[in-house]
C-alpha positions, 0 to 999 in steps of 0.5 A: 724286543725292538729288532734294531737291537739285534746286532748289539744283542748278538755281539753282547751274548758273544762276549759275555762269557769270555769277558766274565771269565777273563779274570779266571786265575787258571787262564790269566787272560787279564794279565795279558790284556796289554799284549792282546789289544795292540794286535786287535786294534791294528787288525781292526783298523785295517779291516774297518777301512776294508769294510768301509770301502766294500760297503760303499762299493755295494759288495756287502751291506747292512740291514737297517731293521736290525741295527741302531742306525748309529753310523760312523763313516758309513758303518753301523756302530755294531760293526765297529764293535764286531772287530774288537769283540770277535777277536777278543773272544777268540783270544780267550778261546786260545788262552783256555785251550792253551791251558787245558790242552796238553799237546798244543804245539805241532811245529812240522804240521803247522809249517806244512799248513802254512805252505799249503795255504800259501801255495793254494792261495797263490794258485787260486788268485788268477781264477778269482780275479773277477770276484772282488771279495774272494780275491781280496780275502786271499790276497790280503792273507798271503803276505801274513803267511809269508811273514810266518815263514820269515819269523818261523812262528811254526816252531813256536805258537802257530800250530796252537793258533791253528787249533784255536782257529779251527775250533773257533769255527763252531761259535763263528758259524753260530754267530755269523750264521745269525748275521747272515741268516736274518740277514743283518749283513747281506752280500752281493753274490756277484762279488763272491763264489756264491758257495755258502756254509749254511748261510755264510759265504765261504770267503768269511772263513778266509776273512776271519783267518786274515783278521786273526793272523796279524792280531796274533802275530803282534800279540806273540811278538809283544809277549815274547819281547816284554812279557815272557819273564814276568809271566814265568814268575807269576804263572809258574809255567816254565817256557812261555815262548810258544804262547 
């Protein structure tokens, strides 16, 4: 196979099953699309701008041997799809877990996790000032953690999100492992901590969290404002305020 299709192939295989199962009646993913995609698009718009800046600055880049060389504003087309496909797959995982896991919400635990992330991130910032990728991933995440405390999302959906995020490490390590091992995406190690999980910079896990938190926050706000009553009737699930 032509190696320039590699990035597209990885993304296609990643989304194949979630997309095929989005109409599965127990999950009801397809009925929530209009609540899911605004958050994905908002998060993608922020991260694409971030990606453009970092690519031009040489903080990371792409191997032309494994992309189709269709570039939009300096980013390969596959990278644009990445910010839509990966969050969508994790939303699908969230909906599957929410249906099948009986004990999905742990409010007190999630509040502690938010505070631990917030405090540790704030303390870490001065020590990673010279590492652009490390510093920006932490700095970007912190305001969205504060927002969770303001909105008190730990009382409703945030613990379920944390479970989803934790379990998503398995597919994330597989997919991002291929991207960084081949490599399709390369990193300037002077701009990160040079600590890797397999071949994945540890910052990528914070980056993933920063990409998902705003998307899930918007999803939950839209769902609670516009979708709860209708979904109660259609899905016969009782209280969905904690979705």
